C-alpha positions as CSV (number, residue, x, y, z in Angstrom):
1,M,-9.5,-33.5,45.7
2,N,-11.9,-34.6,42.8
3,R,-11.0,-32.6,39.7
4,K,-14.0,-33.8,36.9
5,T,-14.3,-32.8,33.5
6,Q,-17.5,-32.0,31.9
7,R,-17.6,-31.6,28.0
8,V,-21.0,-29.9,26.6
9,E,-21.9,-33.0,24.9
10,G,-22.2,-34.5,28.5
11,V,-25.1,-32.3,29.2
12,E,-27.5,-35.0,28.2
13,H,-27.2,-37.2,31.5
14,P,-29.3,-35.1,34.1
15,D,-28.7,-38.1,36.7
16,H,-25.0,-37.0,36.8
17,R,-24.5,-33.8,38.9
18,V,-22.6,-32.0,41.5
19,R,-24.8,-29.6,43.4
20,F,-23.1,-26.7,45.4
21,R,-25.3,-26.0,48.2
22,L,-26.1,-22.1,48.9
23,S,-28.7,-19.8,50.4
24,P,-30.2,-17.7,47.9
25,G,-29.5,-14.3,49.3
26,D,-25.9,-15.7,50.3
27,V,-24.0,-13.3,48.1
28,E,-20.7,-13.4,50.3
29,A,-20.8,-17.3,49.9
30,V,-19.6,-16.9,46.6
31,R,-16.3,-15.3,45.3
32,F,-14.1,-15.3,42.1
33,G,-10.6,-16.4,41.2
34,V,-7.9,-16.9,38.8
35,S,-5.8,-19.8,38.8
36,P,-2.5,-19.9,36.4
37,G,-1.8,-23.4,37.0
38,H,-5.2,-24.5,35.3
39,E,-4.6,-22.6,32.4
40,L,-1.1,-24.3,31.8
41,A,-2.6,-27.6,32.5
42,H,-5.2,-26.9,29.9
43,A,-2.8,-25.5,27.7
44,V,-0.8,-28.8,27.8
45,R,-3.9,-30.6,26.6
46,A,-4.6,-28.4,23.8
47,L,-1.3,-28.7,22.8
48,L,-1.4,-32.8,23.2
49,R,-5.0,-32.5,21.1
50,P,-5.4,-29.6,19.0
51,A,-8.3,-31.0,16.9
52,Q,-10.4,-30.8,20.3
53,H,-9.8,-26.8,20.6
54,P,-10.7,-25.0,17.7
55,L,-10.7,-21.8,19.8
56,Q,-7.0,-22.1,20.8
57,W,-6.1,-22.8,17.3
58,G,-4.6,-19.1,16.6
59,W,-2.1,-19.6,20.1
60,L,-1.3,-22.7,19.1
61,R,0.0,-21.5,15.6
62,Q,2.2,-19.3,18.0
63,V,3.6,-21.7,20.5
64,R,4.1,-25.1,18.8
65,S,7.2,-24.7,17.3
66,R,9.1,-23.1,20.1
67,L,8.3,-25.4,22.8
68,P,11.1,-26.9,24.7
69,R,10.6,-30.8,23.8
70,E,11.9,-32.3,27.2
71,P,9.9,-29.7,29.9
72,F,6.6,-30.2,27.4
73,A,7.1,-34.2,27.7
74,L,7.3,-34.3,31.2
75,L,4.5,-32.2,31.7
76,A,2.2,-34.0,29.2
77,D,3.3,-37.4,31.3
78,V,2.2,-35.7,34.5
79,I,-0.7,-34.0,32.9
80,G,-2.3,-36.3,30.7
81,A,-4.9,-35.5,27.6
82,D,-7.7,-35.6,29.4
83,G,-9.8,-36.2,32.8
84,Y,-8.1,-35.5,36.5
85,V,-5.7,-32.9,36.8
86,P,-3.2,-33.5,39.8
87,D,-4.2,-31.1,42.4
88,F,-0.4,-30.0,43.1
89,L,-0.4,-28.4,39.8
90,T,-3.0,-26.0,41.1
91,A,-2.9,-23.7,44.0
92,E,-5.9,-22.3,45.5
93,P,-7.4,-19.7,42.9
94,R,-7.7,-16.0,44.2
95,W,-8.3,-12.9,42.6
96,D,-4.7,-11.3,43.0
97,R,-3.0,-15.3,42.2
98,T,-0.1,-14.5,39.6
99,P,1.8,-16.8,37.6
100,E,4.9,-16.3,40.3
101,A,3.0,-16.9,43.2
102,E,1.5,-20.1,41.5
103,L,4.9,-22.1,40.6
104,A,6.5,-20.9,44.1
105,E,3.6,-23.0,46.0
106,L,4.3,-25.9,43.2
107,R,7.9,-25.8,44.5
108,A,6.7,-25.8,48.0
109,A,4.1,-28.7,47.5
110,S,3.7,-31.5,49.8
111,L,5.4,-34.2,49.0
112,A,2.9,-36.7,50.5
113,G,0.2,-35.0,48.8
114,M,2.2,-35.0,45.5
115,R,2.6,-39.0,46.2
116,V,-1.2,-39.5,46.0
117,D,-2.0,-37.5,43.1
118,L,1.0,-39.4,41.0
119,G,-0.5,-42.3,42.3
120,K,-4.0,-41.8,40.9
121,M,-2.3,-40.7,37.4
122,V,-0.3,-44.1,37.5
123,V,-3.6,-46.0,37.7
124,R,-5.1,-44.1,34.9
125,A,-1.8,-44.5,32.6
126,S,-0.4,-47.4,30.8
127,G,3.0,-49.1,29.2
128,A,5.9,-46.3,29.4
129,R,4.3,-43.5,30.6
130,R,2.4,-45.2,33.9
131,E,6.4,-46.4,34.4
132,R,7.6,-42.8,34.5
133,L,4.9,-41.7,36.7
134,A,5.7,-44.5,38.8
135,R,9.2,-43.4,39.4
136,M,8.1,-39.9,40.1
137,Q,5.6,-41.2,42.8
138,E,8.8,-43.2,44.3
139,H,10.8,-39.9,44.6
140,P,8.4,-37.3,44.9
141,G,11.1,-34.6,45.9
142,R,13.1,-35.2,43.0
143,A,9.6,-35.3,40.9
144,R,8.8,-31.8,42.5
145,S,11.8,-30.1,41.3
146,M,12.0,-31.3,37.8
147,I,8.1,-30.5,37.2
148,A,8.2,-27.2,39.0
149,D,11.3,-26.4,36.6
150,A,9.2,-27.8,33.4
151,W,6.3,-25.5,34.3
152,E,8.4,-22.4,34.5
153,Q,10.2,-23.6,31.2
154,V,6.6,-24.0,29.2
155,W,4.9,-21.4,30.7
156,H,7.3,-18.8,29.4
157,V,7.2,-20.0,26.1
158,A,3.5,-20.9,25.6
159,L,1.4,-18.8,28.1
160,A,4.0,-15.7,29.2
161,P,3.5,-13.9,26.3
162,V,-0.2,-13.8,26.1
163,W,-0.7,-13.7,29.6
164,P,-2.0,-10.1,29.2
165,Q,-4.7,-10.9,27.1
166,L,-5.8,-14.2,28.7
167,D,-5.6,-12.0,32.1
168,R,-8.1,-9.4,30.8
169,L,-10.7,-11.9,29.7
170,L,-10.5,-13.8,32.8
171,R,-11.0,-10.4,34.7
172,A,-13.7,-9.1,32.1
173,D,-15.5,-12.3,32.8
174,I,-15.4,-12.0,36.4
175,A,-16.5,-8.4,36.4
176,F,-19.4,-9.3,34.3
177,R,-20.4,-12.0,36.4
178,S,-20.0,-10.1,39.7
179,R,-22.3,-7.5,38.6
180,M,-25.0,-9.9,37.3
181,I,-25.1,-11.1,41.2
182,A,-25.4,-7.8,42.0
183,T,-28.5,-7.3,39.2
184,D,-30.0,-10.6,38.9
185,G,-28.7,-12.8,42.3
186,I,-26.8,-16.0,42.3
187,A,-29.5,-17.7,39.9
188,G,-29.8,-15.5,37.6
189,M,-25.5,-15.2,37.0
190,A,-25.4,-19.2,37.6
191,A,-27.9,-19.7,34.8
192,G,-25.6,-17.9,32.2
193,I,-22.5,-19.5,33.1
194,H,-22.5,-22.7,30.7
195,P,-24.8,-25.1,29.8
196,A,-24.2,-27.4,32.1
197,V,-24.5,-25.3,35.0
198,S,-27.9,-24.0,36.8
199,W,-29.6,-22.7,39.8
200,T,-31.8,-25.2,41.3
201,D,-33.2,-25.6,44.7
202,G,-31.1,-23.5,46.3
203,A,-27.8,-24.9,44.8
204,V,-25.8,-24.3,41.8
205,R,-26.0,-27.4,40.1
206,V,-23.2,-28.9,37.4
207,S,-24.1,-31.9,35.1
208,L,-21.3,-34.3,34.6
209,R,-20.8,-37.5,32.9
210,R,-19.9,-39.8,35.8
211,H,-19.9,-38.1,39.1
212,S,-22.8,-37.0,41.4
213,E,-22.5,-35.5,44.7
214,E,-24.1,-33.0,47.1
215,V,-21.4,-30.1,48.4
216,D,-22.6,-28.0,51.3
217,C,-21.5,-24.3,50.8
218,R,-22.9,-22.5,53.3
219,G,-20.1,-22.5,55.6
220,S,-17.2,-22.4,53.4
221,G,-18.5,-20.6,50.1
222,L,-18.1,-21.6,46.7
223,V,-15.3,-20.1,44.4
224,L,-15.8,-19.5,40.9
225,V,-13.0,-19.4,38.5
226,P,-13.0,-18.6,34.8
227,S,-10.9,-20.4,31.9
228,V,-9.5,-19.1,28.8
229,M,-7.8,-22.8,27.6
230,S,-10.6,-25.2,28.9
231,S,-13.1,-23.4,27.0
232,F,-14.9,-26.7,26.1
233,G,-16.6,-27.3,29.3
234,C,-16.3,-27.2,33.6
235,Q,-14.5,-28.7,36.3
236,V,-15.0,-29.1,39.9
237,L,-13.2,-29.5,42.8
238,T,-15.4,-30.9,46.0
239,E,-12.5,-33.1,48.1
240,P,-11.6,-31.4,51.2
241,P,-9.8,-29.1,52.4
242,A,-9.8,-27.4,49.3
243,Q,-12.8,-24.8,49.1
244,P,-16.0,-25.9,46.6
245,T,-14.6,-24.6,43.1
246,L,-16.2,-24.4,40.2
247,F,-14.2,-23.8,36.7
248,Y,-15.9,-22.6,34.0
249,P,-14.9,-21.4,30.3
250,A,-14.7,-17.5,30.3
251,R,-16.8,-15.4,28.1
252,G,-15.4,-13.8,24.7
253,V,-12.9,-16.4,23.8
254,T,-12.4,-16.9,20.2
255,A,-9.8,-18.4,17.9
256,G,-8.5,-14.6,17.5
257,W,-7.9,-14.2,21.4
258,A,-4.3,-14.3,21.5
259,R,-3.8,-11.5,19.6
260,E,-1.3,-8.6,20.6
261,A,-3.0,-5.7,22.5
262,S,-1.7,-3.2,19.7
263,D,-3.8,-5.1,17.3
264,I,-6.7,-4.9,19.6
265,A,-6.6,-1.1,20.1
266,V,-6.2,-0.9,16.4
267,A,-9.8,-2.5,15.7
268,L,-11.6,-0.2,18.2
269,S,-10.1,2.4,17.5
270,A,-11.5,1.8,14.1
271,L,-14.7,1.3,15.3
272,L,-14.9,4.3,18.2
273,G,-12.3,6.6,17.4
274,P,-8.8,6.2,19.6
275,A,-9.9,7.9,22.4
276,R,-13.1,6.4,23.1
277,A,-11.5,3.0,22.5
278,E,-8.7,3.5,24.5
279,I,-11.6,4.5,27.4
280,L,-13.4,1.6,26.6
281,F,-10.5,-1.0,26.6
282,A,-9.4,0.2,30.8
283,A,-13.1,0.4,32.0
284,H,-13.0,-3.0,33.3
285,V,-11.9,-1.4,36.4
286,A,-14.4,1.7,37.6
287,R,-12.8,4.9,37.6
288,T,-14.2,8.4,37.9
289,T,-14.0,11.5,35.0
290,S,-10.8,12.6,36.4
291,Q,-8.8,9.2,36.6
292,V,-10.2,8.8,33.2
293,A,-9.0,11.8,32.0
294,A,-5.7,11.5,33.5
295,D,-5.3,7.8,32.2
296,T,-5.3,9.2,28.9
297,G,-3.9,12.3,28.9
298,L,-7.2,14.1,28.2
299,A,-9.1,17.3,29.6
300,V,-11.7,16.4,32.0
301,S,-14.1,18.1,29.9
302,T,-12.9,16.2,26.8
303,A,-13.2,12.6,29.1
304,S,-16.7,13.8,30.2
305,H,-18.0,14.0,26.5
306,H,-16.2,10.8,25.5
307,L,-17.7,9.0,28.5
308,T,-21.3,10.5,27.7
309,V,-21.2,9.1,23.9
310,L,-20.0,5.5,25.3
311,R,-22.7,5.9,27.7
312,D,-25.5,6.5,25.7
313,A,-24.1,3.9,22.8
314,G,-24.7,1.5,26.3
315,L,-21.1,0.5,26.2
316,I,-20.2,2.1,29.8
317,G,-22.5,2.4,32.8
318,S,-22.2,5.2,35.4
319,S,-22.9,5.1,38.9
320,R,-22.6,7.4,41.8
321,E,-20.6,6.4,45.1
322,A,-20.6,9.2,47.9
323,N,-19.8,12.2,46.0
324,R,-17.8,10.3,43.3
325,M,-19.2,9.4,39.6
326,L,-17.7,5.9,38.8
327,H,-17.7,4.4,35.0
328,L,-17.6,0.6,34.1
329,R,-18.2,-1.2,31.1
330,T,-21.6,-2.8,30.8
331,P,-22.1,-6.1,29.7
332,L,-22.7,-4.6,26.0
333,G,-19.5,-3.1,26.2
334,E,-17.7,-6.4,27.9
335,A,-19.4,-8.5,25.1
336,L,-17.7,-6.0,22.5
337,I,-14.7,-6.1,24.0
338,G,-14.5,-10.0,24.1
339,A,-15.8,-10.4,20.5
340,T,-12.8,-8.2,19.5
341,L,-10.3,-10.2,21.9
């Protein structure tokens, strides 16, 4: 499977592009997913080249001294500092994808596919690293077990402690862009993903440094996957049997994204007051007034008052569904949460 890395500065090469062709009104052809494996792969790269990942410095300070040395070295060999990421490290992105499911699929990854992917890494490597990768390619069964064990150990130290914060950023981005599709269409949403991404002639176009391809998604659809750890640019997955996929930087990622949830709650409380901060923080999921009241331990009338204040401020939108009124963060509310994160 082809996964091409695109940095912002690569946008200046307009002749290199991947075009995911879609029907303008085919909203169902676009879906969103989450990829824990993609996040871990790029976490390894941020640790290998911290100077190139300033938005991860807050997180880096927390984890660098705790990394298990040998498991990290093994993953660093397999993943490398940039370019192609072996496809067996990331299962198909899904909305409900969990780290546990990702690890289970890695432990059951096709040995034939692993041998092919490791071969791609061998030709990209040199010296002692190339020799180590070649040995893995010769013994894929043993390599799969070693890589999965290393994945689990590095995940436990590097991303498990901050997964709740990271997951919130990913799902806030998905909620925001899903609403953009509903209000502005695929073209409007695509135009705001990244400077390298645009909508032209019925296709989502991704500018790349060295690769051009036409991908017809009208039968298979396109998966959009936000990423916190690869916050510098976009990547694509185009080779069958994988569904065409675009990885892009999530909104609201700052150097302080890995802050504790309690710190975030304190910051929002100072701005909005504790009750409104709690309501806004949980408003990434549409809820009725009664549900908001139950979740916060407030009287329904009190919850209704706070929702009205947040709605008047443009931070929450309310819409009627049958006989229920549902409340959800607006793009402005998403921006406020993202900035606080």
